ZAPALUM-439347 format. One record per residue: residue in one letter; x, y, z of N, C-alpha, C in turn. Coordinates in steps of 0.1 Angstrom, whole numbers, plus 2048, in hexadecimal, padded with zeros to 3 digits. Each point is the difference from the previous one (the first is absolute). Layout:
<sites>
AXYZXYZXYZ
...
</sites>
This chain:
<sites>
MBB3364CAF8067F5802810803809
K8007FC80C80980280980C7F67FA
L80E80580180C7F97FF8077FB80C
G8087F67FE8047FD80E80D7F57FB
C8057FB80B80C7F97FD8007F380C
C8067F57FB8027F680F80D801801
Y8007FF81080C8068088007F780A
Y80D7FD8018047F580D80C80880C
P7FB80880880980880980A7F7804
E7FC7F18058067F980780D7FB7F6
H8008037F480D7FF7F680A809802
W7FE80B80580780B7FF80580680E
P80B80980080280480C7F680B805
E7FF7FE80D7F580E80380180C7FF
A8108047FF80480C7FF7FB8057F2
I7FA7FA7F27FE8057F57F17FE7FF
W7FA7FF80C7EE7FD7FC7FD80A7FD
A80280F8067FB80C8018058067F2
E80A7FD7FB8048037F27F87FB7F7
D7FD7F48007FB7F87F77F0804802
A7FA80380A7F28038008008107FA
R80C8098017FD80B7F98018017F2
R8077F67FD8017FD7F07F77FB7F9
M7F97FA8067F17F97FA7F680A802
A8008088097F580B7FE8048097F6
A80D8037FD80480A7F67FF7FB7F3
M7FC7F37FB8017F77F57F08007FD
G7F980780A7F27FD7FB7F97F6808
L8067F78097FB7F38057F780680B
S7F77F78067F580480A7FF7F4808
L8007F57FC7FF7F480880D7F47FF
V7FF7F880A80E7FA8047FB7F2802
R8007F67FD8007F280480D7F8807
I7FE80080E8097F98087FB7F3806
G8087F88077FE7F58097FD7F47FD
E7FA7FC7F27FD7F57FD8077F5801
F80E8008028097F480180880580C
A7FE80380C80680580B7FB7FA80D
W7FF7F47FE7F77F980B80F7FD80B
S80C7FC7F980B7FB80980480D807
R7FE80E7FA80380C8087F4802809
I7F27FF8007FB8068077FD7F6809
E8047F18027FE7F780B80D7F87FE
P80C80580580E7F87FD7FF7F1808
D7F780180B7FF7F28057F37FF805
S7FA7F27FF7F07FF8057FD80780C
G7F48087FE7FC80880B80780E803
R80C8057FB80780980280080A7F5
Y7F980C8007FD8097F880D8097FE
D8038067F580980C8007F88097F7
W7F780B8097FC8087F780480F7FD
G80E80180780580B7FD8048077F4
W8077F67FA8068057EF7EF8027F9
L7F77FA8007F58017F77FC80F806
D7FB80080B7FB80E80680980C7FB
R80B7FD80180780D7F98028007F0
A7FD7F47FB8018017F17F18077FD
I7F77FC8047F18067FD800810804
A80980480A80080C8068068097F7
T80C7F97F88088097F77FA8027F5
L7F97F57FA7F88017F37F580B803
H7F87FF80C7F580B80480780D7FE
A80A7FF80780780F8018058077F5
A7FF7F87F68038057F07F48037FB
G7F47FD8047F38007F97FB7F67F7
L8087F78067FC7F07F77F67F8808
Q7F97FB7F67F57F78088067F1800
V7FB7F68068067F28007F67F67FC
I8067F87F87F77F27FF8057F480A
L7FC7FB80A8047F98087FC7F37FB
G80E7F77FE7FC7F17FD8007F480C
T7F77F88008037F680A80B7F77FC
P8097F980880D7FA7FB8007F27FF
T7F07FE7FE7FF7EF8018067F87F2
A8088087F68057F77F480C7FA803
T80880480C80D7FE8047FF7FD811
P7FB7F68008037F981080F800804
P80480380B80C8008028077F2801
K80D7FE8038067F48047FB7F980D
W80280880B7F87FA80D7F27FB7FF
L7F98077F77F17FA8007FE7F17F6
V80B8027F77FE7F17F98087F4806
D80A8068098047F58087F97F980C
Q7F580A8047F77FE80C7F57F97FA
M7FC8007F47F67F87F98067FC7F2
P8067F87FD8087FA7F57F57FD7F6
D7F17F88077FA7FC7F27F880A7FE
M80380F8047F580A7FA8078037F1
V8097F97FB8048067F07F87F87F7
A8008047F47F57FB7F480B7F57FD
I7F87F57F88067F57F87FB8017F2
D80B7FF7F77FD8027F47FB7F37F8
E7FC8007F67F87F77F980A7F27FF
Q80A80080280B7F78028007F780D
G7FB8098098027FA80C80A804809
R80780E7FB80A80680680080C808
P80480080E7FB80E80780780B7FA
R7FA80C7FF80780B7FD80880780C
G80D7FF7FE80680380980480F807
F80580480880281180480B7FF7FB
G8048107FF8098077F77FA8087F6
S7F58017FE7FB8097F67F0808802
R7F67FC7FE7F58088007F57F57FF
R7F48028027F37FA8018027F1803
H8057FD8098057F18057F47FD80B
Y7F38037FD7F77FC80B7F57FA7F8
C7F97F68087F37FB7F97F4806806
F7F68067F57F58068067F67F8809
S8047F27FF7F67F88098047FE80E
H80E8048028037FB8117F9808809
E7FA7FB8077FD80680B80580980A
G80B7F880180E80780A80280D7FB
Y8028007F480880B7F97F580B7FF
R7F17FC7FA7F780B8027FD80880E
A8027F980A80380480C809809804
E80B7FE7FA80B8088017FE80F7F7
C7FC7FB7F57FC80E7F77F680A805
R7F77F98097F6807806805808809
R80A7FA80980280580A80D80B7FE
I8077FF7F580780F7FB7FA8077F9
T7F47FF7FA7F880A7F97F980580B
T7FC7FA80B7FA80980B80880A804
A80D7FB80580A8078068038117F7
L8017F97F180480E7F87F480A802
A7F37F78007F580B7FD7FB80780E
E8047FB80A80080481080780D7FF
R80A7FE7FB80B80C8028008087F7
Y7FC8007F47FD8077F47F38057F8
G7F67FA8087F37FF7F97FD80E800
A80480A8087FA80D80180A80C7FE
H80B7F87FC80B8087FD7FC80A7F3
P80180F8027FC8097F48097FC7F2
A80D7FC8028077FF7F37FB7F47F5
V7FB7F680B7FA7F57F77F47FE7FB
V7FF8037F37F38017F87FC7F47FA
M80A7F87FD7F87F37FA8097F3804
W7FB7F58018057F48078037F67F2
Q8087FA8018037F37F48017F680A
T7F67F57FC8057F28078087F77F8
D80A7FC80780A7F57FB8078077F3
N8047F77F58078057F57FC7F67F7
E7F88047F28047F77F57FA7F3804
Y7F77FD8057FB7F78057FE7F27EE
G80A7F58058017F77F880D8017F8
C80780A80180F8047F68067F1806
H8087FC7F58097F17FF7F97F5804
D7F58027F97F27F38018017FB810
A7FD80B8067FD7FB80E7F07FF804
V7F58017F67F47FE8037FD7F2802
L8077F77F57FC7F380580A7F5809
S7FD7FE80E8077FB8057FA7F1806
F80A7F77FF7FB7EF8028057FD80E
S8008088098057FE80C7F47F480A
D8017FC80B7FB7F98097F680B802
A80280B8037F480B8067F68037F5
A8087FF7F27F78077F87F47F27FB
A8057F48017FA7F27FF7F5801809
A80380480C7F57FF80A7F580D7FC
S8038077FE7F880E7FE7F97FE7F3
F8057F67F67F87FD7F57F67F5802
R8037F780B7F67F98017F4806809
G8028088067F78098077F68087F7
W8088067F77F88067F37F97FA7FB
L8037F07FB7F77F97F67F87FB80A
A7FD7FB80E7F68008087F680A7FF
A80580C8017F680B7FF7F88007F3
R8097FE7F77F88037F17F87F27FA
Y8047F48077F97F67FA7F67F980A
G80380080B7F77F980D8037F1804
T8047F87F28017F480380E7FD7F7
A8077F38008057FA7F77FB7FD7F4
E7F57FB7FD7F77F97F97FC80C7F6
A7FD80F8047FF8087F680C8047FA
L80D80180780D8037FC8017F77F4
N7FD7F38038057F67F67F98017F3
A7F18047FF7FA8037F980180D7F6
A80480B80980480B7F780B8007F9
W80A7F88068107FF7F87FF7F57F9
G7F77F77FD7FE7F57F880B7F5805
N80280180C80C7F68057FD7EF7FE
V7F37FE7FA8017F17FD8097FC7F4
F80680C7F98097FE7F480D7FF808
W8077F37FB80E7FC8047FE7FE80F
S7F77FA8057FA7FC812809809807
M7FC80D7FE80480A80A7F980580C
E7F67F68027F480580980580080F
Y7FD80980980480480E7F57F8807
R8017FB80C7F87FE8097FD80A80D
S8098087FF7FF80B80980A80D7FC
F7FD80C8038068098008107FE803
A8027FB80B80B7FC80780A7FB7F3
E7FA7F97F58097FB7F88068077F5
V7FA80C80180380A7F580C808800
D80A7FF7F780E8078007FE8097F5
P80A80980380180B7F38037F97F4
P7FD8077F78007F77F18128017F8
H8087FB80680E8027FE8067F1802
L80F7FF7FA8057F48017F97F47FA
T7F68027F87F97F47F980B7F97F3
V7FB7F57FF8087FB7F67FF8087F1
T7F88037FC7F88067F47FB80E805
E7F68037F97F980F8037F57FC80B
A7FC80A8067F57FB80F7F28037F7
N7F57FD8067F28027FD8028117FE
P7FB8047F780080F7FD7F480880C
A7F67F88027F780680980880280F
H80A7F580380580080A80980C803
W8078047F280B80D8017F780C800
L7F67FE7F87F680E8027F980480B
D7FF7F48077FB80481180D805808
Y80A7F97FD80E8038078018127FE
R7FF8017F280380D7FE7F580A807
R7F47FD7FF7F7806807801804812
F8087F480280180080D80D80A804
A80C7FD7F880A80A8047FD80C7FB
S7F38057F780080F8017F880580B
D7F87F88077F880480980B80380C
Q8077F580380B80480B80580B7FE
V8068057F480780E8007F280A803
A7F87FD7F97F580D8077FC80280D
S7FF7F18087FE80080D80D806808
F80B7FE7FB80C80480880080F7FE
N8008067F57FF80E7FE7F6806809
R7F07FA8027F68058088037FF810
E8077F980280780280F80780A803
Q80A8037F880680D8017F880E7FE
V7F77FF7F67FB80D7FF7F380280C
D7FA7F68057F880180B80780680B
I80C7FD80380880480C8018107FC
I8078027F480380F7FE7F4806800
R7F47FD7FC7F780A7FF7F880080F
A8057F88097FD80380F80680B805
H80D7FE7FA80980E80980480A7F8
A7FC7FF7F480480D7F67F38037F6
P7F28028077F48017FB80480C7F6
G7F87FE7F57FE80A7F480E8007F7
V80A7F980580C8037F88017F27F3
D8068067F87FE7F97F58097F27FF
I7F97F67FC80A7F17FE8007FB7F2
T80E7FE8018037FC7EE8087F1802
H8017F97F480B7F57FD8048027F6
N80E7FD7FE8078017EF8007F57FA
F7F98037F57FD7F37F880B7FF7F6
M7FF7F47F780F7FE7F77F77FF7F2
G80B8027F87FC8007EF8017F47FC
F7F17FB7F78027F27FB8007F5807
F7F580180D8017F880A7F27FD804
T7FE7F37FF7F37FB8037FD7F580B
E80B7FE8098007F580A7F680280A
F7FA80C7FF7F57FF80C7F58097F8
D7F68028067F78087FC80380F805
H80080A7FA80480C8027F6805805
H7F38007F97F18058048007FC80B
A8007F38077FD7FC81080880B806
V80C8007FF8078098077FF80F801
G7F88047F380080F7FD7F4803808
R7F67F88047F57FF80680180880E
D80E7FC80780280380E80880D803
I8058057F280680B8027FD80A7FB
D80780F8027F880D7FB8068007F3
V80F8007FE8078027F08077F57FE
A8007FC7F48067F67F880C8077FA
T80C7FC80580E8067F98097F37FC
W8058057F78097F37F680C8067FD
D80B7F47FE80C8047FF8058017F0
S8028087F98028017F280E8037F9
Y8027F67FC8107FE7F97FF7FC7F5
P7FD8077F87F97FD7EF80D7FB7F8
L80C8038058097F97F98077F1803
G7FC7FE80D8037F58047F67F57FB
F7F08058007F77F97FD8017FE7F0
L8048077F98037FF7F180A7F47FE
E80980080880A7F77FF7FB7F1804
Q7FA80180C7FD7F28047F47F87FC
F7F68047F87F27FD7FB8027FC7F3
W7F78007F97FE7F97F18038067F4
F80380C80280180B7F98097FB7F5
S7FE8027F18087FB7F580E8087FE
A80B7F97FA80B8077FE7FF80C7FE
E7F68027F280180D7FB7FC80B80A
E7F57FC8077F980980C80B80280A
K8087F880480C80280980A8097FB
Q8027FF7F280980A7FB7FC80D800
A7F38007F77FA8108007FD80680E
Y7FE7F980C7FB80880980B7FC80E
L80C7FD7FA80C7FD8097FF80980C
R80280E7FD7FF80A80B7F5807806
Q7F77FB7FC7F28098007F57F5807
G7FE7F57FE7F77F68017F57FF7F7
H7FA7F57FE7F48017F97F7808803
P7F98087F57F780C8057F37FD807
D7FE7F08017F57FF80A8047FA80B
I80A7FD8058067F980C7FA80B809
A80680A8057FB80980C7EF8007FD
A7FB8057F77F38057FE7F77F5805
F8037F37FA7F77F38037FF7FF810
H80C8018088007FA80E7F980E809
H80480E7FA7F580B8047F48007FD
D7FA7F77F77F08007FE7FD7F4806
L80A7F48027FA7F68097FF80580F
Y80C8038067FE80380E7F580D805
R7FD8077F67F680A8027F37F7803
G7FF7F57F97F47FA8028017F780B
C80A7FE8078017F880B7F9807810
S80080C7FF7FD80780E7F780C7FE
N7F58007F77F880C80080580A7F6
G80A7FD7FA80580E7F780B807807
R8037FE80C80C80680780F7F77FE
W8078067FB80E7F77FD80A80A800
G80C7FB7FF80F8057FE80D7F77FE
V8088067FC80B7F97FE80A80180B
M8047F68098097FF80C80E7FE7FA
E8027FC7F780E7FE7F98028027F5
Q80780B7FC8038027F080B8017FE
Q8057F57F580B8027FB80380D7FB
P80E80180780780D7FF80F8007F5
G8037F17FB80E7FE7FA8007F37FF
P80C7F97FD8027F17FD7FD7F880E
V7F87F57FE7FD7FB80F8087F37FF
N7FF7F680A80C7F78047FC7F07FC
W7F47FF7FC7F67F38027FF7FA7F2
A8018077F67FD7FA7F280A7FC7FA
R7FD7F67F780D7FA7F980A80A7FA
F7F880B7F98088097FB7FB810806
N8078098047FC80980580580E7FC
P7F98057F480380D7FB7FC80C807
A80780D7FD7FC8098057F58087FA
P7F58058077F380B7F880980B7F5
L7FA8017F780180B7F47FE80D80B
P8088097FC80080D8097F18067FB
G7F88038097F08078017FA7F1804
M8027F58037F67F58027FA80380C
V80980180E7FB7FE80A7F680D802
L80580E7F77F380A8007F27FB7FA
L8037F87F57F37FB7F97FA7F6807
W8057F88077FD7F48077F780880C
T8048088087FA8088097F28077FE
L8018047F07F980C7FD7F07F47FB
E8047F47FA7F97F87FC7F77F980D
A80880080A7F77FC80F7F580A804
A80880B7FD7F480E8057F68007F5
A8007FC7F47F98027F37F57F4806
H8037F48067F67F48037F980380F
G80480B8057F88058108097FC80C
A8097FC7FC80B7FD80C80080980E
E8017FD80B7FE80980C80E803801
L80A7F57FE80F8028048097FA7F7
T80C8037FD80B7FA7FA80B802808
S8067F580680D7FF8068087FB7FC
Y80D8037FE80C7F97F98077FA809
F8047F17F98097F680B80D8037F6
R80980480980080681080680C801
W80380480B8048108008117FD7FD
R8077F780780D7FE7FD8067F37FD
Q8047FD7F78067F17FB8087FD80A
A7FD7F38078067F880880F7FC7FD
P80B80380580F7FA8028007F3803
F7F57F98028047F28077F77F87FF
A7FF7F38027F57F47FE7F97FF7F4
Q7F57FB7FF7F97FC7F37FA8097F5
E80080B8057FB80C7F780C80A7FD
Q80A7FF80280A80A8008008037EE
M7FD7F87F87FE8047F17F58057FA
H7F680480D7F48057FB801810803
A7FE8087F580280F7FF7F680580A
G80280F8057F88078077FF80C7FA
L7FA80B80680180E80080F805803
L8067F88078118048048067F67FE
R80D8037FD80A7F57FF8047FC80F
P8067F88038077FA80D80880A805
D8048097F780980C8087F880E800
S7F37FE8017F780B80180080B7F5
T8077FE7F57FE8077F67F47FF7F7
E7F88097FA7F27FB7FA8037F87F3
A7F97F58018027F67F37F68077F7
E7FE7F97F17FB80A7F67EE801803
A7FE7F68057ED80580480180A807
A8078058097FD80D8087FA80A7F8
P8088087F77FA80B7FA7F27FF7FA
E7FF7F47FB7F27FA7FA7F6801809
V8037FA80F7F48038097FD80D806
R80B8098007FF80F8027F38057F5
Q8057FD7F17F78047F87F47FB800
A7FD7F68057F47FA8017F780680B
A8068038097F880680C7FD80F7FA
E8078077F97FE80D7F97F17FF7F7
V8007F67F87F97FC7F87F27FF807
L8017F68087F47FB8077FA80F80A
A80B8078037F780C8077FB8097F6
A8048007F57FB80D7F77F17FA7F8
I8017F27FF7F47FA7F97F37FF80D
G8057FE80D7F67FF80A7FC7F0802
P7F58008067FB7F18057FA7FA7F1
Q8027F37FE7FB7FA7F57F67F5805
Q7F27FC7FA7FB7F68057FE7F97F4
T7FC7F47FF7FD7F97F07EF8047FD
A8028017F07F78047FC7F77F17FD
Q7F18027FD7F97F57FD8047F87F4
V8027F38078097F77F27F57F97FA
P8027FF7F27F77F77FB7FF7F27FD
V80C7F88058017F47FC8017F880E
A7FA7F58058017F780B80A7F47FB
L80B7FB8068057F58008007F980B
V7FB7F17FE7FF7F980B8097F9803
F80680080C80B7F88037FE7F780D
S8047F37FD7FD7F580E80E7FB800
Y8058018108097F78047FD7F0801
A7F47FF8027FC7F08008017FC7F1
A8018087F77FE7FA7F08127FC7FD
A80880B8078107FE7FF8037F2809
W7F87FF8078047F08087FD7F57F7
V7F48017FB7FB7F57F88067FF7F4
I8008097F980C7FF7F080F7FD808
G80680280A80A7FC8058037F2803
I7F57F98098007F58007FC7F57F6
Q7F88047F48017FB7F78018067F4
P8088027FA80180C7F58007F97F2
Q7FE7F48017FE7F67F280B8057F6
G80480D7FF8098027F580B808809
A80E7FE7FB80B80780C8008107FC
S7FC8057F37FD80E8027F4807803
F7F67F78067F580880480180580F
R80780D7FF80280780C7F180B804
Y7FC8008077F580780480380D803
L80B80480680480E8038038047EF
E8097F97FB7FF8067F27F88047F9
L7F57F77FD7F38017FA7F980D803
V7FE80280C7FC80C80980580D7FA
F80D7FF80280B80C7FB7FE8047F2
T7FD7F47F88008027F27F28077FD
W7F77FD8067EF80780080680D803
Y80380280A80180F8078098097F7
S80C7FB7FA8088057F97FC8037F2
A7F87F87FC7F78047F37F580B7FF
L7F980080D7F880B801808810803
R80B7FF80980980B8028048067F4
A8057F67F78068067F47F58077F5
R7F57FE8057F38087F87FD80D808
G8088018097FB80F8097F57FE809
L7FF7F28047F57FF80B80480080E
D7F98048088057FF8117F77F7802
V8057F68097FA7F4806800800810
D7F77F98087FE7FD80A8017F1800
I8097FC8088047F38027F67FB80B
V7F67F58017F87FF80C7FE7F1800
S7FA7FC8107FE7F18037F17FD7F6
P7FF7F28007F67F97FF7F2804804
D80680580E7F38068097F980C7FE
A8098097F780080F7FF7F28037F8
D7FB80B8037F58027F980080A7EF
L7FF7F67F98018057F17F880B7FA
A7F58038077F78097F880880F7FF
G7FF8047F580580E80080B8027F6
Y8077F37FD80A8007F57FC7FE7F4
R8078067F77FB7FE7F28067F77F6
M80A7F780A8037F47FA8057F680D
V7FF7F77FC8067F380B8067F77F8
V80E7FC8048067F57FE8037F6809
V7FD7F37FD8087F680A8097F57FA
P80B80380280A7F77F97FE7F1800
S8007FC8097FD7F48057F97FF80F
L7F97FB8017F67F980E7FC7F0803
P8087FA8027FD7EF7FE7F77FF80B
I80080380B7F480080C7F780D7FF
L7F57FD7FD7F780B8027FC7FF80D
P80180F8077F880180D7F08007FE
E7FA7FD80B7F37FE7FE7FA80F7FE
G7F78007F47FA80C7F98068067F8
F80F7FB7FB8068087F97FA8027F1
A7FC7F57FB7F98007F47F58097FE
D7F780080B7F580880080380E801
K80A8018068048128028078037F2
L8067F67F98058047F07F28027F9
G7F67F58007F58037FA7F980B802
A80080480B7F981180380380C7F9
L80F7FD7FC80680D7F87FE8017F1
T7FD80C7FC7FD8047F380D8047F9
C80D80380580B8017F88067F57FD
P80B8027F58047F57FB8097FA80A
V8007F48008087F38088087F97FA
L80B7FF80480D7F47F98057F480A
V7FB7F77FE8027F580A80B7F87F8
G80E7FD8088077F77F78007F2805
P80C7F87F87FE7F18018037FB810
R7FB7F38008017FA80C7F480480A
S7F980A7FD7F780680D7F57F6800
G7FD7FE80D7F47F58058037F37F9
S80C7FE8028077EF7FD8007FA80A
K7FF80380E8007FC80D7F680280A
T7FD7F58067F780280C80A80480D
D7F980980880780080D80B7F7808
S7FC7F27FC8087F68038087FC7F9
F8068077F38097FD7F77F97F27F6
C7F38027FD7FB7F47F77FB8087F2
I7FD7F97F67FE8047F37EC800806
P7FD80E7FB7F48008057F47F77FA
D7F67FE8047F47F97F87FB8077F6
G8027F87F07FF8067F680B8087F6
L80C7FF80A80B8077FB80180D800
A80A8057FD80380E8007FA8077F4
P7FD80D80280180980F7FA801808
G7FA7F38037F97FE80D7F080C801
G80280880A7F48088007FF80A7F7
L80B8037F980080A7F67F77FF7F4
R7FC7F37FF7F47F97F57F6809800
D7FC80680A7F580880680080B7F9
V80E8067FC80080C7F88058007F4
I8057F67FB8087FF7F37FC7F07FD
P7FA7FB7F87FA7F28008097FB7F7
L80A7FA80780C7F67F88077F6809
T8057F67FA8087F580780F7FD800
V80980080680C7FE7FE8047F27FF
T8007F87F48027F07FF80A7FE802
R80C8057FD80C7F980280B810801
V80D7FC80580A80A7FF80C7FB7FF
E8088087FA80D7FC7FA80C80B804
S80E7FC80380780C80180B7FA7F7
L80680D7FC8088007F6810804802
R8097F97FE80F80280180380D7FB
D80B80680780880C7FD8028017F3
G7FF8097F88008007F07F67FB7F6
I7F77FC8077F37FC7F67F680B7FF
A7FD8047F27F980A7FF7F57FC7F5
E7F47FD8057F67FD7F37FC80D7FA
P7FC7FF7F37FF8107FD7F28017FE
A7FC80B7FF7F280680180180D7F5
V7F58067FC7FF80B7FA80380C80B
G80E80780080180A8088067FB80D
F8027F48068067FD80B8037F17FB
A8067FA80C8057F18037FD7FD80C
V7FD7F08007FD7FA80C80A7F8807
T80380680B8107F98097FA7FD80E
R8067F78038017FD8117F67F5803
W7F18097FC7F37F68077F98037F6
R7F67F67FD7F38037FA7F27F7803
E7F67FE8007F67FC8047F67FA7F5
D7FB7F48007F67FE7F67F4803808
V7F68067F87F58078067F57FA7F4
A7F67FB8087F17FC7F97F680B805
S7FB8067F57F480B8017FB8017F5
D7F28058017FA8007F58028127FC
L80880680880480D7FD80C8017F4
A7FD8057F480D8007F780A808808
P80B7FB7FC80E80980780080C7F9
E80780D80780180C7FE80C8007FB
W8077F88048117FD7F98027F27FF
A8077FC7F68037F47FF80C7FE7FB
D8077F57FE80D8017FC8027F97F4
A80B8017F67FF7FD7F47FA7F27FB
E7FC7F880A7F87F47FE7F2801803
G7FB80A8037F18028047FD7FD80E
R80B7FC80B7FE7FC80C7FE80C806
G7F78018077F980B80980A803809
V80580E8038078058097F980A809
V7FC8097FB7F780A8097F07FF7FD
Y7F67FF8087F07FD8017FC810806
A7F48017FB7F780D8097F57FD7FE
H7FB80380C7F18018037FC809808
A7F780B7FA7FC80980280D80B804
N80280480C80B80780580D7F9803
I8007F580080C7F78098037F77F6
R80F8008008077FA7F68097F5808
Y8027F37FA80B7F980780B7FA7F5
C80C80380580D7FE7F58067F0808
A7FC7F87F48077F380380C7FD7FC
I80980880180F7FD7FF80780C808
W80E7FD80380880980580380B7F3
P7F880C8038008097F58108067FF
D8058027F080C8077FF7FC811800
A80C8068007FF80E7FF7F68087F5
S8007F97F77F88037F47F27FF803
L7F87F28037F67FE8027F780B80E
L80C8008097FB80980D7FD80E7F9
G80A8057F77FC80D7FC7F28027F7
L7FE7F37FB7F38027F87F67FF808
L8007FA80B7F77FE80B7FE80E808
V80780580680280B8027F780D7FB
E8067FF7F37FA80C7F77F07FD7FF
R7FD7F27F97F37FE8007F880380C
M8027FC80D7F880680980080D804
A80D8068007FE80E8027F78087F6
G8017FB7F27F78067F77F07FD808
E7FD7F68017F37FC8067FD80980C
A80A80280A7FD806809802810801
D8018057F280280E7FD80C808809
V80B7F380280A80580880B8057F9
R80880C8028068057F48127F9804
L8067F97F480C80080380C8097FA
T80A7FE80980C8077F880A7F77FD
H8037FE7F380C7F77FE80C803803
L8097FD80780A80780380C7F97FC
P80D8087FB8087F87FA8087F980C
E8097F67FC8077F780980980680C
G7FE7FD80B80680480A7F980C806
I7F48087FB7F880C8067F67F8807
R7FE80680D7F57FC8067F680F806
I7F38018007FC8098077F67FD80C
R80080980A7F77FF80B7F780B805
R7F38008017FA80B8057FC80280D
T7FF80C8097FC8038087F3808800
R7FC80380A7F280A7FE80480E7FC
T8108028018018117FD80E7FF7F3
H8057F27FF80A8027F78027F37F8
V8068027F58037F57F780F7FD801
F8057F580480F7FE7FD8007F77F3
T80E8047FB8057F77F480E7FC804
F8027F38028117FD8038067F97F3
N80C8038008077F97F28097F380B
Y7FE7F67FD80A7F48068087FB7F5
S8028077F48087FE7F880E804803
A80C7FB7F880E8058068028087F3
A7F98067F87FE8087F77F780A7FE
P80280B7F97F48097FA7F67FA7FB
V7F48068057F37F87FA7F480D7FB
F8008017F57F480C7FB7F67F9805
V7F58078097F37FC8027F58077FA
P7F97F97F77F68067F67F6809809
H7F97FA8097F780780880480E808
L81080080080380D80680680A7F8
G8067F87F580480B7F4811803809
V8037F780680D80380280B7F3800
T80E8028048067F67FF8057FF812
L7FE7F480380680081180E7F67FD
G80880880C80B7FA7FF8017F3808
P80C7F67FF8007F38077FC80480E
A7FA7F78087FD80280E7FA80F806
S7F98047F57FA80D8057F17FF802
W7FB80A8027F28008057F880D7F7
H7F38027FE7F980D7FD7F5801807
L7FA80D8057F48018087F98087F9
D7F27FE8007F58087FB7F880180B
P7F780C7FE7F680180B7F37F67FC
G7F77F98077F97F67FE7F38057FA
</sites>
C-alpha cells in the first residue's frame, strides 16, 4: 500500500516546494494529490490559463521521486464563472441559492456549467495526460458534500422532466405509477411536474424517490463526462473519486462502475461525533473512533469498483468540522493506516501535508503544523511506511460473509421512515458490527452482486427487491438472513400485491400484515433480547424460530433462509450470527470489547480500539491502547 498526502502548492511560497517534496519522500510518502481546488489559479480569467505554477509544482514533486494524483477543479468554480452564469448555482430545498464564497456551489444539472467542466477537464488532460509524474486522476471532490446532490433549480427541474419522460413515456403512465389520483395530484404533461419541495405537507413519496434517482443519475453522468475526457487523453492511467463516510445521497455503485479505484475520506473521530452513536460509545471511543467505522467504509467502497480501493484523505489529528474535535490517541493514525492495508487498500493519503494558517480549514490538523514543524501524526506515518515495507503487499483473503447494501434502500427508508429512529445506515452498520465483533470478515456488496461462493449472506433491509433478487437468494444453499421492511415496496413506492415481503414469499412463506414503530426507550421483553424501534406482525404457517415474551413471532426460518421481523438488538443479532455460523461451519472468534481482527492472504491483523490495555484470549497477549498485533496468516 502506497502512502501519500494532500498538498496545495498554491497555498505556499514556491521557495519551499522542493523542501516539502524532500520531506514527504523522507517520511515514506510516494503519492501527492494536488489541484482539486485550484481552478482560480489555473484559469484566473475566462479563457486565460496560467499553467506555469502547476507545471513547476508537478516537476518539483516528480524530481523528488513522488507521483502525482491530479484532481479536476470542478468542486470550486471561480467567481468570474459564477458571475458569468449566475443560474449555475444549486438551489436548496427551501428555494435559496447556494452562494459563492465556499465550495460545491454548482448544480449538477446546469448544462452551461457542465460545458465549462468539460472544457477545464479537457485543458488539464491535454496538458498533463501523458506526464510521467501523473499516475492517477481524481474527478472533482467529494460529490454531494454540504448537501449538494439535491438541487431544486430551474435547470434541475427541466432535466427532471426529461428524465421522467424517458422513464415513463406518457403523463398517464407517470400518474398511474405514482398514484397521483390521491389528493388530486394528476398531471396532464411532464411540463407540469416540479421538484418535490416547498409543498404544504409531505410530497408524494414516489415523487421523492424518482427525484432521488434522477439526482443520483445526474451525479453519475457528471462524473462520466470527466472520466471519458481523461481516458481519451490519459489512456491506461487510473481514475478515482473520493467518496465520503456515512453518505447515501447518490448511488456510489453507479459512479464506481466508471472509475478504476474507489477512494474515500476517512475521519473516524468526526464520524463518531456526528452520527447516531450513543453517549457511552462516544466516551469509550472518543479518541479512537468506533472500531467498525473505518472498516465498514473500507469494505463498502471495496465493493464499489471491483475490489480496487483506497483512502484519499486520512484524518491525522483534530478536524475542524465536527461539533467537537478531539485529537487521536497516540498510535491511532498508525492503526488506521494498517487497518486500511489489512482491508486491501492500494493507497492511504493523509489530509493534509501542512495545516493551513488561513481560511475555513485552519483548525484542521496536518502532518506538519503551520510553522512547518512536525505534528504528532508525522512519526506514526514514518512508522507506518516502515511496517508496510516489512510486511509486503497485502491482498484480501477469501471472505465468508456478504452483506447486501442498497443506496435505494436508504432513500426509501429516509423518505418514509415511519419511525424517527429507523435509520438505514445505522441498521446496516449494526449488523456489520455484530459480524465483526465475532471475528468475521465481510464483503459489502450491491444487490446486483454474485452471492454464490459466500458461506453466509445477510440483507439488513431491502424494501425494493431488484428483479431476480428473490430467485438469487433462493438458489443459495448457505444461511441467509433478511431484515425488516424487505420487499415492502414496489419500484414505484407502493405496497406490493399480496403485501410484504413481496417476491420474497417465493423463498420464505410469510406475510407481513402490520408494522409499528416504537418510541425511543421502549423495550418489549423476550428471552435473551428485547424488541425496540420496529416490529412487524407476521402471518405464516411457519412456527417462529424466535418469539417475544408474549409469543409473537420475531424470526422465521424456512430451509436456509431467515426473516427477521423486528429491528434486532445487539443480543438477538449475536444469537442469529452464532446460529448461522454454526450452520455454515464458519469459525467465530469472540472478541473482547474494542478488539477487531482482519485477515489477508498472508497475515492476521489484530487491532485494539480501546483506550486501555485489553487481554486478547485468542492471542494470549495483552494489547495496549490503540495498538496492533500481526501474525502470519
